[in-house]
NUTI-448099 format. One record per residue (C-alpha): residue number from 1; chain; residue in one letter; x, y, z. Coordinates in pm, whole numbers, plus 50000, padded with zeros to 5 digits. Example, Ala and Ser with C-alpha at 12.3 -4.5 7.8 and 13.67 -1.06 7.14 Angstrom:
BEGIN
<site n="1" chain="A" res="A" px="51230" py="49550" pz="50780"/>
<site n="2" chain="A" res="S" px="51367" py="49894" pz="50714"/>
***
This chain:
BEGIN
<site n="1" chain="A" res="M" px="53249" py="48207" pz="49582"/>
<site n="2" chain="A" res="T" px="52935" py="48421" pz="49618"/>
<site n="3" chain="A" res="K" px="52703" py="48398" pz="49320"/>
<site n="4" chain="A" res="Y" px="52467" py="48675" pz="49432"/>
<site n="5" chain="A" res="G" px="52645" py="48971" pz="49585"/>
<site n="6" chain="A" res="G" px="52391" py="49252" pz="49577"/>
<site n="7" chain="A" res="H" px="52343" py="49449" pz="49898"/>
<site n="8" chain="A" res="N" px="52238" py="49804" pz="49981"/>
<site n="9" chain="A" res="N" px="52581" py="49894" pz="50124"/>
<site n="10" chain="A" res="A" px="52753" py="49838" pz="49790"/>
<site n="11" chain="A" res="N" px="52967" py="50139" pz="49691"/>
<site n="12" chain="A" res="S" px="52901" py="50115" pz="49319"/>
<site n="13" chain="A" res="I" px="52553" py="50164" pz="49176"/>
<site n="14" chain="A" res="K" px="52662" py="49989" pz="48857"/>
<site n="15" chain="A" res="Y" px="52780" py="49689" pz="49058"/>
<site n="16" chain="A" res="L" px="52458" py="49680" pz="49259"/>
<site n="17" chain="A" res="F" px="52248" py="49691" pz="48941"/>
<site n="18" chain="A" res="Q" px="52444" py="49404" pz="48787"/>
<site n="19" chain="A" res="E" px="52410" py="49195" pz="49102"/>
<site n="20" chain="A" res="R" px="52037" py="49269" pz="49137"/>
<site n="21" chain="A" res="I" px="51983" py="49144" pz="48782"/>
<site n="22" chain="A" res="K" px="52152" py="48817" pz="48877"/>
<site n="23" chain="A" res="W" px="51911" py="48766" pz="49165"/>
<site n="24" chain="A" res="F" px="51615" py="48870" pz="48950"/>
<site n="25" chain="A" res="N" px="51689" py="48565" pz="48734"/>
<site n="26" chain="A" res="A" px="51759" py="48330" pz="49024"/>
<site n="27" chain="A" res="F" px="51424" py="48144" pz="48992"/>
<site n="28" chain="A" res="R" px="51375" py="48186" pz="48617"/>
<site n="29" chain="A" res="D" px="51398" py="47922" pz="48345"/>
<site n="30" chain="A" res="P" px="51607" py="48051" pz="48050"/>
<site n="31" chain="A" res="D" px="51445" py="47788" pz="47824"/>
<site n="32" chain="A" res="K" px="51094" py="47925" pz="47889"/>
<site n="33" chain="A" res="D" px="51135" py="48295" pz="47823"/>
<site n="34" chain="A" res="F" px="51265" py="48331" pz="48180"/>
<site n="35" chain="A" res="E" px="50936" py="48229" pz="48339"/>
<site n="36" chain="A" res="L" px="50953" py="48150" pz="48708"/>
<site n="37" chain="A" res="T" px="51048" py="47787" pz="48759"/>
<site n="38" chain="A" res="S" px="50753" py="47724" pz="48994"/>
<site n="39" chain="A" res="T" px="50405" py="47871" pz="49028"/>
<site n="40" chain="A" res="T" px="50472" py="47884" pz="49401"/>
<site n="41" chain="A" res="Y" px="50712" py="48175" pz="49348"/>
<site n="42" chain="A" res="L" px="50556" py="48520" pz="49338"/>
<site n="43" chain="A" res="E" px="50724" py="48831" pz="49199"/>
<site n="44" chain="A" res="T" px="50552" py="49124" pz="49373"/>
<site n="45" chain="A" res="N" px="50784" py="49387" pz="49225"/>
<site n="46" chain="A" res="L" px="50672" py="49314" pz="48870"/>
<site n="47" chain="A" res="Y" px="50356" py="49421" pz="48690"/>
<site n="48" chain="A" res="E" px="50023" py="49426" pz="48877"/>
<site n="49" chain="A" res="H" px="50141" py="49180" pz="49143"/>
<site n="50" chain="A" res="V" px="50271" py="49487" pz="49325"/>
<site n="51" chain="A" res="F" px="49910" py="49526" pz="49442"/>
<site n="52" chain="A" res="F" px="49874" py="49161" pz="49549"/>
<site n="53" chain="A" res="H" px="49603" py="49149" pz="49823"/>
<site n="54" chain="A" res="R" px="49608" py="49527" pz="49846"/>
<site n="55" chain="A" res="V" px="49326" py="49555" pz="49594"/>
<site n="56" chain="A" res="N" px="49025" py="49328" pz="49561"/>
<site n="57" chain="A" res="R" px="48885" py="49176" pz="49242"/>
<site n="58" chain="A" res="R" px="48719" py="49509" pz="49156"/>
<site n="59" chain="A" res="F" px="49058" py="49684" pz="49188"/>
<site n="60" chain="A" res="E" px="48938" py="49866" pz="49500"/>
<site n="61" chain="A" res="T" px="49207" py="49936" pz="49757"/>
<site n="62" chain="A" res="I" px="49159" py="49733" pz="50075"/>
<site n="63" chain="A" res="V" px="49308" py="49687" pz="50422"/>
<site n="64" chain="A" res="P" px="49236" py="49412" pz="50677"/>
<site n="65" chain="A" res="N" px="48949" py="49456" pz="50919"/>
<site n="66" chain="A" res="E" px="49154" py="49430" pz="51236"/>
<site n="67" chain="A" res="D" px="48856" py="49300" pz="51432"/>
<site n="68" chain="A" res="Y" px="48890" py="48973" pz="51238"/>
<site n="69" chain="A" res="L" px="49264" py="48923" pz="51265"/>
<site n="70" chain="A" res="A" px="49392" py="48631" pz="51470"/>
<site n="71" chain="A" res="Q" px="49703" py="48588" pz="51685"/>
<site n="72" chain="A" res="K" px="49929" py="48290" pz="51728"/>
<site n="73" chain="A" res="Q" px="50251" py="48212" pz="51912"/>
<site n="74" chain="A" res="T" px="50470" py="47988" pz="51699"/>
<site n="75" chain="A" res="P" px="50702" py="47752" pz="51894"/>
<site n="76" chain="A" res="G" px="51043" py="47902" pz="51950"/>
<site n="77" chain="A" res="S" px="50942" py="48251" pz="51843"/>
<site n="78" chain="A" res="Q" px="50964" py="48553" pz="52073"/>
<site n="79" chain="A" res="T" px="50699" py="48744" pz="51878"/>
<site n="80" chain="A" res="L" px="50324" py="48699" pz="51864"/>
<site n="81" chain="A" res="A" px="50220" py="48640" pz="51504"/>
<site n="82" chain="A" res="R" px="49918" py="48832" pz="51384"/>
<site n="83" chain="A" res="G" px="49727" py="48785" pz="51060"/>
<site n="84" chain="A" res="N" px="49431" py="48655" pz="50870"/>
<site n="85" chain="A" res="P" px="49296" py="48343" pz="51052"/>
<site n="86" chain="A" res="L" px="49283" py="48145" pz="50725"/>
<site n="87" chain="A" res="A" px="49650" py="48220" pz="50663"/>
<site n="88" chain="A" res="L" px="49753" py="48139" pz="51020"/>
<site n="89" chain="A" res="A" px="49571" py="47804" pz="51002"/>
<site n="90" chain="A" res="A" px="49745" py="47732" pz="50672"/>
<site n="91" chain="A" res="F" px="50082" py="47819" pz="50828"/>
<site n="92" chain="A" res="E" px="50021" py="47560" pz="51097"/>
<site n="93" chain="A" res="S" px="49955" py="47302" pz="50827"/>
<site n="94" chain="A" res="F" px="50269" py="47413" pz="50643"/>
<site n="95" chain="A" res="S" px="50484" py="47379" pz="50956"/>
<site n="96" chain="A" res="S" px="50354" py="47027" pz="51018"/>
<site n="97" chain="A" res="K" px="50428" py="46919" pz="50660"/>
<site n="98" chain="A" res="L" px="50777" py="47061" pz="50669"/>
<site n="99" chain="A" res="R" px="50864" py="46895" pz="51001"/>
<site n="100" chain="A" res="N" px="50741" py="46561" pz="50866"/>
<site n="101" chain="A" res="N" px="50962" py="46602" pz="50558"/>
<site n="102" chain="A" res="F" px="51268" py="46658" pz="50774"/>
<site n="103" chain="A" res="Q" px="51217" py="46379" pz="51026"/>
<site n="104" chain="A" res="T" px="51497" py="46167" pz="50876"/>
<site n="105" chain="A" res="L" px="51716" py="46454" pz="50757"/>
<site n="106" chain="A" res="T" px="51812" py="46719" pz="51010"/>
<site n="107" chain="A" res="A" px="52190" py="46758" pz="51009"/>
<site n="108" chain="A" res="D" px="52226" py="47023" pz="50739"/>
<site n="109" chain="A" res="I" px="51879" py="47179" pz="50745"/>
<site n="110" chain="A" res="H" px="51873" py="47550" pz="50827"/>
<site n="111" chain="A" res="E" px="51711" py="47618" pz="51165"/>
<site n="112" chain="A" res="D" px="51451" py="47850" pz="51007"/>
<site n="113" chain="A" res="L" px="51337" py="47560" pz="50785"/>
<site n="114" chain="A" res="L" px="51371" py="47280" pz="51036"/>
<site n="115" chain="A" res="S" px="51133" py="47443" pz="51281"/>
<site n="116" chain="A" res="P" px="50950" py="47728" pz="51104"/>
<site n="117" chain="A" res="R" px="50876" py="48032" pz="51322"/>
<site n="118" chain="A" res="I" px="50707" py="48356" pz="51233"/>
<site n="119" chain="A" res="F" px="50945" py="48647" pz="51283"/>
<site n="120" chain="A" res="R" px="50737" py="48907" pz="51105"/>
<site n="121" chain="A" res="S" px="50366" py="48920" pz="51036"/>
<site n="122" chain="A" res="Y" px="50089" py="49177" pz="51008"/>
<site n="123" chain="A" res="I" px="50193" py="49537" pz="51046"/>
<site n="124" chain="A" res="S" px="49903" py="49784" pz="51072"/>
<site n="125" chain="A" res="P" px="49913" py="50010" pz="50766"/>
<site n="126" chain="A" res="S" px="49746" py="50290" pz="50963"/>
<site n="127" chain="A" res="V" px="50055" py="50321" pz="51183"/>
<site n="128" chain="A" res="F" px="50290" py="50364" pz="50887"/>
<site n="129" chain="A" res="Y" px="50037" py="50589" pz="50710"/>
<site n="130" chain="A" res="T" px="50019" py="50820" pz="51013"/>
<site n="131" chain="A" res="N" px="50398" py="50844" pz="51033"/>
<site n="132" chain="A" res="Y" px="50417" py="50916" pz="50663"/>
<site n="133" chain="A" res="I" px="50147" py="51187" pz="50681"/>
<site n="134" chain="A" res="N" px="50337" py="51363" pz="50957"/>
<site n="135" chain="A" res="R" px="50649" py="51371" pz="50738"/>
<site n="136" chain="A" res="L" px="50444" py="51485" pz="50438"/>
<site n="137" chain="A" res="F" px="50303" py="51786" pz="50624"/>
<site n="138" chain="A" res="T" px="50645" py="51874" pz="50761"/>
<site n="139" chain="A" res="M" px="50755" py="51892" pz="50398"/>
<site n="140" chain="A" res="Y" px="50446" py="52099" pz="50314"/>
<site n="141" chain="A" res="H" px="50509" py="52353" pz="50589"/>
<site n="142" chain="A" res="N" px="50873" py="52379" pz="50480"/>
<site n="143" chain="A" res="Y" px="50747" py="52433" pz="50126"/>
<site n="144" chain="A" res="I" px="50532" py="52723" pz="50248"/>
<site n="145" chain="A" res="Q" px="50823" py="52882" pz="50430"/>
<site n="146" chain="A" res="T" px="51080" py="52825" pz="50154"/>
<site n="147" chain="A" res="N" px="50857" py="52980" pz="49887"/>
<site n="148" chain="A" res="N" px="50733" py="53264" pz="50109"/>
<site n="149" chain="A" res="Y" px="50371" py="53153" pz="50072"/>
<site n="150" chain="A" res="D" px="50288" py="53235" pz="50432"/>
<site n="151" chain="A" res="T" px="50117" py="53565" pz="50344"/>
<site n="152" chain="A" res="S" px="49896" py="53391" pz="50089"/>
<site n="153" chain="A" res="I" px="49729" py="53186" pz="50362"/>
<site n="154" chain="A" res="S" px="49467" py="53387" pz="50543"/>
<site n="155" chain="A" res="H" px="49194" py="53124" pz="50565"/>
<site n="156" chain="A" res="F" px="49158" py="52748" pz="50582"/>
<site n="157" chain="A" res="S" px="49060" py="52728" pz="50213"/>
<site n="158" chain="A" res="D" px="49391" py="52896" pz="50115"/>
<site n="159" chain="A" res="Y" px="49582" py="52631" pz="50308"/>
<site n="160" chain="A" res="V" px="49389" py="52353" pz="50132"/>
<site n="161" chain="A" res="K" px="49434" py="52498" pz="49781"/>
<site n="162" chain="A" res="L" px="49806" py="52545" pz="49830"/>
<site n="163" chain="A" res="F" px="49832" py="52188" pz="49961"/>
<site n="164" chain="A" res="L" px="49687" py="52055" pz="49634"/>
<site n="165" chain="A" res="L" px="49942" py="52260" pz="49443"/>
<site n="166" chain="A" res="F" px="50217" py="52119" pz="49662"/>
<site n="167" chain="A" res="L" px="50101" py="51761" pz="49595"/>
<site n="168" chain="A" res="K" px="50081" py="51827" pz="49223"/>
<site n="169" chain="A" res="Q" px="50443" py="51943" pz="49223"/>
<site n="170" chain="A" res="K" px="50558" py="51648" pz="49433"/>
<site n="171" chain="A" res="G" px="50399" py="51397" pz="49193"/>
<site n="172" chain="A" res="T" px="50254" py="51048" pz="49233"/>
<site n="173" chain="A" res="N" px="50527" py="50930" pz="49471"/>
<site n="174" chain="A" res="F" px="50373" py="51141" pz="49746"/>
<site n="175" chain="A" res="P" px="50012" py="51025" pz="49792"/>
<site n="176" chain="A" res="F" px="49784" py="51173" pz="50055"/>
<site n="177" chain="A" res="S" px="49471" py="50960" pz="50066"/>
<site n="178" chain="A" res="F" px="49490" py="50627" pz="50251"/>
<site n="179" chain="A" res="T" px="49368" py="50460" pz="49932"/>
<site n="180" chain="A" res="S" px="49658" py="50582" pz="49720"/>
<site n="181" chain="A" res="W" px="49910" py="50534" pz="50000"/>
<site n="182" chain="A" res="Q" px="49812" py="50167" pz="50044"/>
<site n="183" chain="A" res="K" px="49868" py="50105" pz="49670"/>
<site n="184" chain="A" res="S" px="50205" py="50280" pz="49674"/>
<site n="185" chain="A" res="G" px="50551" py="50150" pz="49745"/>
<site n="186" chain="A" res="R" px="50529" py="50314" pz="50086"/>
<site n="187" chain="A" res="S" px="50310" py="50027" pz="50203"/>
<site n="188" chain="A" res="N" px="50411" py="49663" pz="50175"/>
<site n="189" chain="A" res="I" px="50286" py="49304" pz="50161"/>
<site n="190" chain="A" res="F" px="50279" py="49276" pz="50543"/>
<site n="191" chain="A" res="S" px="49989" py="49525" pz="50550"/>
<site n="192" chain="A" res="T" px="49765" py="49251" pz="50405"/>
<site n="193" chain="A" res="G" px="49763" py="49016" pz="50705"/>
<site n="194" chain="A" res="L" px="49852" py="48731" pz="50469"/>
<site n="195" chain="A" res="A" px="50233" py="48751" pz="50474"/>
<site n="196" chain="A" res="F" px="50474" py="48583" pz="50715"/>
<site n="197" chain="A" res="S" px="50852" py="48593" pz="50735"/>
<site n="198" chain="A" res="I" px="51009" py="48274" pz="50870"/>
<site n="199" chain="A" res="S" px="51351" py="48431" pz="50912"/>
<site n="200" chain="A" res="P" px="51493" py="48753" pz="51061"/>
<site n="201" chain="A" res="L" px="51735" py="48788" pz="50769"/>
<site n="202" chain="A" res="D" px="51767" py="49114" pz="50577"/>
<site n="203" chain="A" res="C" px="51595" py="49106" pz="50235"/>
<site n="204" chain="A" res="S" px="51819" py="49382" pz="50100"/>
<site n="205" chain="A" res="D" px="52124" py="49152" pz="50109"/>
<site n="206" chain="A" res="D" px="52130" py="48894" pz="49828"/>
<site n="207" chain="A" res="R" px="52407" py="48706" pz="50005"/>
<site n="208" chain="A" res="N" px="52154" py="48609" pz="50272"/>
<site n="209" chain="A" res="K" px="51919" py="48487" pz="50001"/>
<site n="210" chain="A" res="E" px="52191" py="48277" pz="49839"/>
<site n="211" chain="A" res="E" px="52270" py="48105" pz="50169"/>
<site n="212" chain="A" res="F" px="51899" py="48045" pz="50234"/>
<site n="213" chain="A" res="I" px="51817" py="47890" pz="49893"/>
<site n="214" chain="A" res="S" px="52137" py="47684" pz="49895"/>
<site n="215" chain="A" res="N" px="52019" py="47493" pz="50200"/>
<site n="216" chain="A" res="P" px="51931" py="47127" pz="50123"/>
<site n="217" chain="A" res="G" px="51583" py="47176" pz="50271"/>
<site n="218" chain="A" res="F" px="51488" py="47472" pz="50053"/>
<site n="219" chain="A" res="Q" px="51300" py="47281" pz="49781"/>
<site n="220" chain="A" res="D" px="51105" py="47092" pz="50047"/>
<site n="221" chain="A" res="Y" px="51015" py="47427" pz="50199"/>
<site n="222" chain="A" res="V" px="50889" py="47560" pz="49864"/>
<site n="223" chain="A" res="A" px="50686" py="47241" pz="49805"/>
<site n="224" chain="A" res="A" px="50530" py="47250" pz="50153"/>
<site n="225" chain="A" res="A" px="50448" py="47620" pz="50113"/>
<site n="226" chain="A" res="G" px="50276" py="47560" pz="49778"/>
<site n="227" chain="A" res="D" px="50081" py="47261" pz="49912"/>
<site n="228" chain="A" res="S" px="49959" py="47473" pz="50202"/>
<site n="229" chain="A" res="G" px="49832" py="47758" pz="49981"/>
<site n="230" chain="A" res="F" px="50128" py="47993" pz="50007"/>
<site n="231" chain="A" res="H" px="50343" py="48174" pz="49755"/>
<site n="232" chain="A" res="V" px="50714" py="48225" pz="49825"/>
<site n="233" chain="A" res="L" px="50836" py="48575" pz="49738"/>
<site n="234" chain="A" res="A" px="51096" py="48555" pz="49464"/>
<site n="235" chain="A" res="S" px="51252" py="48878" pz="49591"/>
<site n="236" chain="A" res="C" px="51276" py="48752" pz="49951"/>
<site n="237" chain="A" res="P" px="51243" py="48372" pz="49969"/>
<site n="238" chain="A" res="W" px="51181" py="48344" pz="50343"/>
<site n="239" chain="A" res="V" px="50864" py="48552" pz="50311"/>
<site n="240" chain="A" res="M" px="50544" py="48354" pz="50243"/>
<site n="241" chain="A" res="V" px="50217" py="48504" pz="50122"/>
<site n="242" chain="A" res="Y" px="49889" py="48316" pz="50148"/>
<site n="243" chain="A" res="S" px="49682" py="48304" pz="49830"/>
<site n="244" chain="A" res="L" px="49304" py="48335" pz="49851"/>
<site n="245" chain="A" res="K" px="49292" py="48165" pz="49510"/>
<site n="246" chain="A" res="S" px="49475" py="47854" pz="49630"/>
<site n="247" chain="A" res="I" px="49316" py="47511" pz="49661"/>
<site n="248" chain="A" res="N" px="49381" py="47541" pz="50034"/>
<site n="249" chain="A" res="A" px="49165" py="47856" pz="50051"/>
<site n="250" chain="A" res="K" px="48891" py="47707" pz="49833"/>
<site n="251" chain="A" res="K" px="48792" py="47463" pz="50106"/>
<site n="252" chain="A" res="Y" px="48633" py="47759" pz="50282"/>
<site n="253" chain="A" res="L" px="48409" py="47812" pz="49978"/>
<site n="254" chain="A" res="T" px="48232" py="47483" pz="50034"/>
<site n="255" chain="A" res="G" px="48195" py="47513" pz="50408"/>
<site n="256" chain="A" res="D" px="48414" py="47500" pz="50716"/>
<site n="257" chain="A" res="D" px="48360" py="47479" pz="51089"/>
<site n="258" chain="A" res="L" px="48425" py="47853" pz="51124"/>
<site n="259" chain="A" res="Y" px="48371" py="48007" pz="50781"/>
<site n="260" chain="A" res="T" px="48159" py="47953" pz="50474"/>
<site n="261" chain="A" res="F" px="48217" py="48173" pz="50169"/>
<site n="262" chain="A" res="T" px="48064" py="48167" pz="49823"/>
<site n="263" chain="A" res="N" px="48365" py="48300" pz="49631"/>
<site n="264" chain="A" res="E" px="48694" py="48487" pz="49663"/>
<site n="265" chain="A" res="T" px="48510" py="48820" pz="49663"/>
<site n="266" chain="A" res="S" px="48309" py="48719" pz="49969"/>
<site n="267" chain="A" res="I" px="48635" py="48638" pz="50150"/>
<site n="268" chain="A" res="Y" px="48764" py="48986" pz="50072"/>
<site n="269" chain="A" res="N" px="48432" py="49143" pz="50176"/>
<site n="270" chain="A" res="Y" px="48438" py="48962" pz="50510"/>
<site n="271" chain="A" res="F" px="48798" py="49016" pz="50614"/>
<site n="272" chain="A" res="Y" px="48879" py="49350" pz="50450"/>
<site n="273" chain="A" res="N" px="48759" py="49709" pz="50444"/>
<site n="274" chain="A" res="K" px="48747" py="49928" pz="50132"/>
<site n="275" chain="A" res="T" px="48965" py="50226" pz="50206"/>
<site n="276" chain="A" res="Y" px="48778" py="50479" pz="49993"/>
<site n="277" chain="A" res="L" px="48479" py="50462" pz="50230"/>
<site n="278" chain="A" res="E" px="48686" py="50623" pz="50507"/>
<site n="279" chain="A" res="D" px="48917" py="50841" pz="50299"/>
<site n="280" chain="A" res="I" px="48732" py="51168" pz="50338"/>
<site n="281" chain="A" res="I" px="48699" py="51118" pz="50714"/>
<site n="282" chain="A" res="Y" px="49077" py="51075" pz="50744"/>
<site n="283" chain="A" res="I" px="49151" py="51358" pz="50502"/>
<site n="284" chain="A" res="K" px="48922" py="51603" pz="50678"/>
<site n="285" chain="A" res="D" px="49059" py="51522" pz="51025"/>
<site n="286" chain="A" res="I" px="49421" py="51539" pz="50909"/>
<site n="287" chain="A" res="I" px="49400" py="51867" pz="50717"/>
<site n="288" chain="A" res="I" px="49206" py="52046" pz="50992"/>
<site n="289" chain="A" res="Y" px="49445" py="51925" pz="51259"/>
<site n="290" chain="A" res="K" px="49751" py="52022" pz="51054"/>
<site n="291" chain="A" res="Y" px="49603" py="52363" pz="50968"/>
<site n="292" chain="A" res="N" px="49529" py="52439" pz="51331"/>
<site n="293" chain="A" res="N" px="49878" py="52327" pz="51421"/>
<site n="294" chain="A" res="Y" px="50020" py="52553" pz="51151"/>
<site n="295" chain="A" res="I" px="49835" py="52866" pz="51267"/>
<site n="296" chain="A" res="Q" px="49915" py="52791" pz="51629"/>
<site n="297" chain="A" res="N" px="50279" py="52851" pz="51535"/>
<site n="298" chain="A" res="K" px="50188" py="53135" pz="51300"/>
<site n="299" chain="A" res="P" px="49870" py="53294" pz="51437"/>
<site n="300" chain="A" res="Y" px="49899" py="53602" pz="51219"/>
<site n="301" chain="A" res="F" px="50096" py="53753" pz="50932"/>
<site n="302" chain="A" res="K" px="50180" py="54109" pz="50834"/>
<site n="303" chain="A" res="K" px="49986" py="54238" pz="50538"/>
<site n="304" chain="A" res="T" px="50111" py="54535" pz="50339"/>
<site n="305" chain="A" res="Y" px="49851" py="54746" pz="50159"/>
<site n="306" chain="A" res="W" px="49795" py="55093" pz="50012"/>
<site n="307" chain="A" res="N" px="49519" py="55295" pz="50176"/>
<site n="308" chain="A" res="G" px="49511" py="55560" pz="49904"/>
<site n="309" chain="A" res="C" px="49760" py="55787" pz="50074"/>
<site n="310" chain="A" res="K" px="50036" py="55571" pz="50207"/>
<site n="311" chain="A" res="T" px="50162" py="55214" pz="50247"/>
<site n="312" chain="A" res="C" px="50029" py="55051" pz="50561"/>
<site n="313" chain="A" res="I" px="50109" py="54733" pz="50748"/>
<site n="314" chain="A" res="S" px="49856" py="54544" pz="50956"/>
<site n="315" chain="A" res="N" px="49847" py="54211" pz="51137"/>
<site n="316" chain="A" res="V" px="49605" py="53961" pz="50984"/>
<site n="317" chain="A" res="H" px="49497" py="53702" pz="51238"/>
<site n="318" chain="A" res="R" px="49413" py="53350" pz="51128"/>
<site n="319" chain="A" res="E" px="49124" py="53173" pz="51295"/>
<site n="320" chain="A" res="S" px="49133" py="52806" pz="51388"/>
<site n="321" chain="A" res="V" px="48883" py="52561" pz="51244"/>
<site n="322" chain="A" res="D" px="48651" py="52350" pz="51458"/>
<site n="323" chain="A" res="I" px="48580" py="52018" pz="51291"/>
<site n="324" chain="A" res="N" px="48249" py="51995" pz="51477"/>
<site n="325" chain="A" res="N" px="48139" py="52345" pz="51389"/>
<site n="326" chain="A" res="M" px="48263" py="52423" pz="51041"/>
<site n="327" chain="A" res="S" px="48105" py="52690" pz="50826"/>
<site n="328" chain="A" res="S" px="47868" py="52588" pz="50547"/>
<site n="329" chain="A" res="K" px="48147" py="52663" pz="50301"/>
<site n="330" chain="A" res="Y" px="48324" py="52345" pz="50406"/>
<site n="331" chain="A" res="D" px="48027" py="52116" pz="50375"/>
<site n="332" chain="A" res="E" px="48002" py="51758" pz="50247"/>
<site n="333" chain="A" res="L" px="48018" py="51868" pz="49886"/>
<site n="334" chain="A" res="Y" px="48336" py="52069" pz="49946"/>
<site n="335" chain="A" res="W" px="48520" py="51757" pz="50062"/>
<site n="336" chain="A" res="L" px="48382" py="51541" pz="49779"/>
<site n="337" chain="A" res="K" px="48513" py="51793" pz="49526"/>
<site n="338" chain="A" res="F" px="48847" py="51806" pz="49705"/>
<site n="339" chain="A" res="Y" px="48869" py="51426" pz="49706"/>
<site n="340" chain="A" res="N" px="48801" py="51409" pz="49334"/>
<site n="341" chain="A" res="R" px="49082" py="51653" pz="49252"/>
<site n="342" chain="A" res="L" px="49315" py="51483" pz="49498"/>
<site n="343" chain="A" res="R" px="49265" py="51138" pz="49345"/>
<site n="344" chain="A" res="N" px="49332" py="51277" pz="48998"/>
<site n="345" chain="A" res="I" px="49662" py="51423" pz="49118"/>
<site n="346" chain="A" res="E" px="49757" py="51097" pz="49290"/>
<site n="347" chain="A" res="E" px="49692" py="50900" pz="48972"/>
<site n="348" chain="A" res="G" px="49923" py="51125" pz="48773"/>
<site n="349" chain="A" res="E" px="49654" py="51364" pz="48644"/>
<site n="350" chain="A" res="I" px="49495" py="51108" pz="48417"/>
<site n="351" chain="A" res="Y" px="49208" py="51346" pz="48351"/>
<site n="352" chain="A" res="T" px="49223" py="51698" pz="48208"/>
<site n="353" chain="A" res="D" px="49083" py="51990" pz="48403"/>
<site n="354" chain="A" res="A" px="48773" py="51976" pz="48181"/>
<site n="355" chain="A" res="D" px="48728" py="51605" pz="48261"/>
<site n="356" chain="A" res="V" px="48765" py="51673" pz="48632"/>
<site n="357" chain="A" res="D" px="48502" py="51946" pz="48605"/>
<site n="358" chain="A" res="R" px="48262" py="51704" pz="48430"/>
<site n="359" chain="A" res="I" px="48317" py="51446" pz="48705"/>
<site n="360" chain="A" res="E" px="48250" py="51719" pz="48957"/>
<site n="361" chain="A" res="E" px="47918" py="51804" pz="48792"/>
<site n="362" chain="A" res="K" px="47803" py="51443" pz="48837"/>
<site n="363" chain="A" res="I" px="47928" py="51443" pz="49196"/>
<site n="364" chain="A" res="I" px="47701" py="51739" pz="49269"/>
<site n="365" chain="A" res="I" px="47403" py="51560" pz="49114"/>
<site n="366" chain="A" res="Y" px="47466" py="51234" pz="49300"/>
<site n="367" chain="A" res="Q" px="47524" py="51410" pz="49631"/>
<site n="368" chain="A" res="K" px="47214" py="51626" pz="49608"/>
<site n="369" chain="A" res="K" px="46969" py="51379" pz="49455"/>
<site n="370" chain="A" res="L" px="47097" py="51063" pz="49621"/>
<site n="371" chain="A" res="D" px="47355" py="51079" pz="49901"/>
<site n="372" chain="A" res="K" px="47721" py="51108" pz="49990"/>
<site n="373" chain="A" res="A" px="47782" py="50733" pz="49966"/>
<site n="374" chain="A" res="V" px="47672" py="50721" pz="49602"/>
<site n="375" chain="A" res="A" px="47882" py="51027" pz="49515"/>
<site n="376" chain="A" res="L" px="48185" py="50877" pz="49689"/>
<site n="377" chain="A" res="S" px="48139" py="50544" pz="49510"/>
<site n="378" chain="A" res="Y" px="48118" py="50729" pz="49179"/>
<site n="379" chain="A" res="I" px="48448" py="50907" pz="49247"/>
<site n="380" chain="A" res="N" px="48615" py="50580" pz="49339"/>
<site n="381" chain="A" res="D" px="48489" py="50421" pz="49018"/>
<site n="382" chain="A" res="Q" px="48668" py="50688" pz="48813"/>
<site n="383" chain="A" res="Y" px="49006" py="50594" pz="48959"/>
<site n="384" chain="A" res="R" px="48995" py="50243" pz="49111"/>
<site n="385" chain="A" res="F" px="49100" py="50041" pz="48807"/>
<site n="386" chain="A" res="F" px="49310" py="50296" pz="48624"/>
<site n="387" chain="A" res="Y" px="49641" py="50129" pz="48712"/>
<site n="388" chain="A" res="V" px="49538" py="49846" pz="48478"/>
<site n="389" chain="A" res="H" px="49591" py="50090" pz="48193"/>
<site n="390" chain="A" res="S" px="49915" py="50237" pz="48327"/>
<site n="391" chain="A" res="D" px="50247" py="50207" pz="48148"/>
<site n="392" chain="A" res="Y" px="50487" py="49919" pz="48211"/>
<site n="393" chain="A" res="G" px="50226" py="49674" pz="48340"/>
<site n="394" chain="A" res="I" px="50137" py="49335" pz="48195"/>
<site n="395" chain="A" res="N" px="49829" py="49488" pz="48037"/>
<site n="396" chain="A" res="E" px="50044" py="49729" pz="47838"/>
<site n="397" chain="A" res="Y" px="50245" py="49429" pz="47720"/>
<site n="398" chain="A" res="L" px="49925" py="49250" pz="47610"/>
<site n="399" chain="A" res="R" px="49797" py="49564" pz="47438"/>
<site n="400" chain="A" res="N" px="50121" py="49592" pz="47246"/>
<site n="401" chain="A" res="L" px="50096" py="49229" pz="47136"/>
<site n="402" chain="A" res="Q" px="49743" py="49289" pz="47008"/>
<site n="403" chain="A" res="S" px="49850" py="49598" pz="46815"/>
<site n="404" chain="A" res="E" px="50126" py="49398" pz="46644"/>
<site n="405" chain="A" res="E" px="49888" py="49128" pz="46519"/>
***
């Protein structure tokens, strides 16, 4: 009889919820306040672990520097694995340990455990981000048409202002900046370059998970993964995520043939890029391209006005924007101000309009007296760690405990 029956094709939402709760407790110890039974397990859908390896120790959103990713063909796999070289080296060690454990016991061991292969590895977040942005702007242009806002857009600045209003109405589930997108549920753990799936099974079907963890080699797999510096995802047990805090990773802090790092932060700095540094470049390119695409389909609109004697109608033509020859109105400061207001919307409007204005005043000072980089860093500092204070996280739980003492 199936113990865990949750799957996305279930007809009843109530049934699916009940079954998902069963799996949620699959690796929990009821005698220890339902803590996970092993530190090797990682629950990425709970608390701040949702940002695991997608933010650095300063809570800055990061993505892998693809120039430093490595590739490896695992025996028996049809796909070329791609990921962080430290993680790929650790996977090789993991595979060797697991094969040694199963030398005298092979009859009932699942093939995915007996000879571990990488079926899924690094997926470039920029690819998924680009696809998402295209869908987002399709929604935006439909929003313009549905609400008859077409006549309110005569210039590029009108298009930008209305877009901010659109995002505000859509809420935090529809980010625009690469930084906020990477932290959202629209990205995933495979965007880190540190996650590998050793099975092609579907994570949305708990029946697959039950079969996988019921295999006699499963506990050996978990032990080998932990010894090699990996976590096993509690929500999808055939997915392994390398930990830069593991003992395995710490060997690179004391010196290695290829790498020598001083701490975990230096590992992040070497292998990852901070997304906020490129955000405005992406934002500027995207909005200009989408605006020009919009006016190509709608080069003019009919404007009704009163000339003092009668009602007149004229065609108002919209002009395209050249990213290399923009007017002074859309200068560096314009985009810094836009970015500040965008990030506030993406974080759920954590600041009031007056607070945003005060931040803007400092942006102007930093940009004029210092440079764009300082102003951009200042904006990022206002928003980078705010999720630590958000509702439902472990920090809220700790704050509540303190208030009860």
